[in-house]
N, C-alpha and C positions, 0 to 999 in steps of 0.2 A: 913431855914434848911429843914423843912418838904417839902417845895416846890421843893427844889433841889432833894431830895430823890425820890419824886414822879416822877419827870421828868426822872431820871435815870432808874427807873423801866419801864416806858413806852417805853424808848429807847431799853431796853433789849427785851421786848416783841416784838417790831417791827422787830428787828434783827432776832429773833427766827422764826417769820412768813416768812420772806424773805428766810431764810435758808431752811425751809420746802418746799417752792414752788420750789426752785432750785433743791432740791433732787427729788421731784416728777416729775419734768420735765425731769431730767436725766433718771429716771426710765422708763418714757414713751418712751423717745428716744431709750433707750436700747431695749425695747420690739419691737419697729418698726424695728430696725436694725436686730433683730433676725428673724422676719417674712420675711424680705427681703432676708436674707441669706438662709432661708429655701426654699423660692421660687426659688432662684437661683440654689440651690442644686437640687431641684426637676426637674427644667428645664434641668440642666446638665445631670441628671440621665436619663431623658426621651430621650434626644438627644443620649446618649450613647447606650441605649437599641435599638433605631431605627437604629443606625449605625451597631450594632451587627446583627440585623435582616437582614439589607440590605446585609451585608457581607456574612451571612449564605445563604441567597437566591442566591447570586452570586455564591457561592461555589456549592450549590445544582444544579444550572443551568449548571454549568461547568461540573459537574459529569454526569448529564443527557445527555449532549452533547457527552461525551466520551463513554457512555453505548451503546453497539451495538444493532441495531434493529433486529427484527426477520429475516428479509431478509438477513441482514449481518451475523447473526448467521448461517443461512442455507448455505450461500456462504462459510463461514469458515469451516463448517462441510464437505461440498462438496470438498473443497480444500484438506482437510485432507484425505478423502476417495480416491481422485484421486492420491494423493501422495503415499498412502498405496498400491494402485493397481499397481502403477509404480514400487514400490520396490518389490512387489510380482512377477511381470512379470520378473524383472531382476533375481530374485531367480529361477524362473521356467526355464528361458533360460539357466542360468549357470548350473543348476542341470541336465537338459536334455543333455548338452554337456559333463559335467565332473563328474556327480554323479555316484554312484553305481547303478546297474540296478533296484533294488527295489525303490530307491529314484527317479530314472528317470521316472519310471512308475507312481509314485504318482504325480510327477511334471507335467507330460503330462495330467493326469486326472484333475489336478488343473486348467488347461486352461479353463475348462467348467464353472468354478466359476467366471471368469472375467466378468465384466460388460461392460467395454469399448471395442467397436468393433475394434478399431485401435490396442489395445493391444493384442486382440485375433489374429488379423492378423499377428502380429509380431511372435507369437508362431507358427501359421500355416506356415508362410514363413520359419521358422527355421526347422520345421518338413519336409516340402517339400524338403529342402536342404539335411537333414541328413538321412531320412528314406530309400531312394533308396539304400543306402549303409549299412543299419543297419543289424547286424548279430544276435542280440538277438531276438528270435521269440516272446517272451512275450512283449518286448518293442515295437516291430513293430506292433503286433496285437493291443496293446493298442492305439498306434498312429493312426492306421487305423480307429478304432472305434470312437475315439475322433474327428478327422477331418471330419468324415462323419456326426457326430452329429452337428458339427459346420457348416455343409452345405458348405464345402470348395470344390468348383468345380475345383480349381487350383490343388487339390491333386489327381484328377482322374487318371492322367497318371501313377503315381507310384503305385497307388492302383491297377489298372488293371495289371500292370507288376507283382504285387505280386501274381497273380493267378498261377504263375510258381514257387513260393517259395517252398523251401524244407519242410517247416512246414505246416501240414494240418490245424492247428489252424489259421495260418496267411492267408491261402487260403480261409478258411471259412469266416473269418472276411472281406476279400476283396470282396467276393461274396455278402454278405449282405450290405456292404458299397456301392457297385455298385447300388443296389436297392435303398438305401436311397438317393443317389445322382442322381438317374435316369440317370446314365451314359450309355445311350443307345448305345454309340459307342463300348461298350464292348460286345454287344449281339453276334456278329459272333464268338468271341473267346469263350464265354460261351457255345454256341451251340456245337462248336467243342469239347470242353472239356467234355460236358455231353455225347455226343455220344461215347466217348472213355471209359466211366465208365463201370464197371462190375455190371450189374443189378442182378446178382446172389448173391451179397453180400451187406449187409446193410452198408451204409457209411454216416457219417454226412456231408461230402463234397458233395456227390451226392444229398442228401436231400436239402442242401443249394442251389445247382444249380437249382433243380426243382422248389423250392419255389420262387426264384428270377426271373427265366425266366417266371413263371406264372404271377407274378406281373408286369413284363415288357411287358405282352401281346404278347408273342412270338408265334403267331398263326402258323408259319411255322413248328412248332414241333408237330402239332396235329396228323398227321399220325404216326410219330415216337412214340409218347406216346401211341397210340392205339396198335401199334405192341408190345410194351413192356408190356402192360397190358395183352394182349392176351397170351403172352409167359409164360407158366407155370413155367419156370425156374426163372422168376423174383420173388424177395422176396415179401411176402404179404405186408410188410411195404411200399416198393417202388411202388407196384401196387396201394395201397390206395392213396399215395401222387400224383401219376400220374392222378388218377381220379379227385382229388381236383384241380390239375393243369388244367385239361380241363375245370373245372368250372371257375377258375380264368381267363381263356382266354376270357370268355363271348362270345364265338363263337357258333352260333346255328348249325353249320355243324356237331358237335359231338353229336347232340341230339339222333339220332337213336342208336348209339353205347351205350350211357349212359342208354337209356331206356331198351336196351337189357340186360345190366348188372343188372339193377333194378329188372327186372322181372324174372331173372334166379334163380330159387329156389335152385339150386345146388351150387350157388355162395356163397362166404363168406358174412355173414350178414353185417359186417362192410363195406365191399366194396359196397354192395347194398345200405347201408345207405348213404355213400358218393356220390353215383350216384344220389340219390334223391336230395341231397343238390346241386350237380353240375347242375342238370336239372333246378333247381330254379335259380341258378346264371346266366345261359345262357339265361334265359327268356323263357324257353319252357313251356309256360302256357297251351298249348294244351295237355300236359301230366298229368295235374291235375287229370283227370278222372282215369288214370291208377294208380296213386299214391293212390287215395282214395279207389280204388278197393282192393289194397294190404292191406290197413289199415283195411278195413271191413273183409277181409279174416282172418287177424290176430285176430280180435275180436271173430271169431268163433272157434278159436283153444281151446283145453282143457286148463284148468287153468295153469297147469305146463308148457306146451309148450308156452302159451301166455306170461308167465313171461320171457322166453328165448328170445322172440321177442319184448319185450317191448321197448327196446332202439331203435330198427329198426323202430318201429311204431312211436316213438317220432320224429325221424329224418324225417320220411315221413310227419308227421304233421307240422314240422318246414318248410319243403319244400312248403307245401300248404300255410303257413303263408307268406313266402317270395313271393309267387306268388299272394298274395292278395286274395286267395280263401276263401270264407266264410264257406266252409265245415270244415275248421279247428276249428271253434268256439266250436261246441259240443265236439270235442276231447279235447280241452284245458279245457273246463268246467269240464269234467270228470276227467282230470288229477289233477285239483285243489282239488279234493276230496280224492286223494290218501293219504294213511298213511305215505308215504315216502316224507320227507321234500324236498329232492333233486328234486324229480319229480314235486312237487308243485312249487318250485322255478323256474325250467325250464319252466313250463307252464306260470307262471307270466311274465317271460322275453319274451316269445313268444307273449303273449297278448300285451305287451308293444310295440312290433314291429308291430303287426297287427293294433293296434289303432282302434278297433271296439267298438262302443258305447254299444253294447249288453253285453260287459264284465264288464261294470262299476259297477253294483250292486255287483257282486261276488268279484270284486277287493276291493270294500269298506269293504265288510265283512272280507276278508282276511287281510286287513290293520288293522282292529280293533281286530280280534279274532283268527287269525291263531296261533297255538302253537309255531311256529318258528319265532323268531324276524327277521331273515333274510327274510323270506317270507313276513312278515308285511312291512318291509322297501321296499322290491321290489314292493309290491302292491302299496304303497304310491308313489314311483317313477313312476310307470306305469300310475297311475291316473294323476299325475302332467304332465307327457308327453302327456297325452290325453287332457290336458287343464282343468282338474277338480280342483276345489278348495278343498284343504285338510287342516285339522287342523294340523299345524306344531308342536303343542305340543304333538301330539300322537306319 
């Protein structure tokens, strides 16, 4: 009986051991499965992240491809500007044709702001078509001024025809436009009109004719101009303009007459001043001695009288400068010591034109210490013009 009981106990212990081993094995297997699952999950997660990154990179690349380059941006901007100018041109054209006069004037002026030459030509062509029949003088005057600034040679014919317009303002604009366009075909008509003017009366139109014919070098009018200057009935203003006219012609044949005016002590000082300038313009360098003699004579006048002749003296000095005469240097140096800032400024401007190295030291002093900021700046500009290094911070 005891043996049977002992055998039963041993059997129970064996079964218990078997059961423990099976349980431990299952536990180990469970852990293994968990590790494998975690590994799978990690791999899956990694794959998903890589896929997302690849997709994002693909999207970014696509966006980069759609983003315009700097060159494309410039082209887009230029296209917008071109389109805006075309619209503006259409507004200008319609307004010139159908707008009220004030708006028409503004529209014509706006043509100057256009960048595209072909669009400017559209406006010019329209004005060439309309202006010969225009009845509003202010609109026509504006059109003449604008087409001349645009250098429109195609407009010359109707501009020249405008010399016979009823409006003096239109005629004056036409005269100056002829000069700007260098429309020399108008010279015979301008000469004829000038000779018909009353020189006993001041006139803006007559002034415009004299100035333009001078710039167009109308030398055939030299004798006519001298006759009008000699005529005591001619106004002082027109006599002065005719003296300057002779200078603009740059013809040496008027030298003797101009020198006679310069030396005439009974003549108007302004007229004598302009004669000195005209002599320099026509290149009469052999008259420099006569001009210097006049300057020295003025220096010997009493103080009060010398003041009255100071402007004349400066014109004579300016003439010497234009002739390149070194005798002008002491005169300019003295002028720079004047208490009058306007006198000093004029002297600096003349020194700039003369470009004489002897003036460098005094110009440097004026640039730094002159009481007038305008004189300081003028002195700096003169030095730069003469090739001197100057401190731009001053």
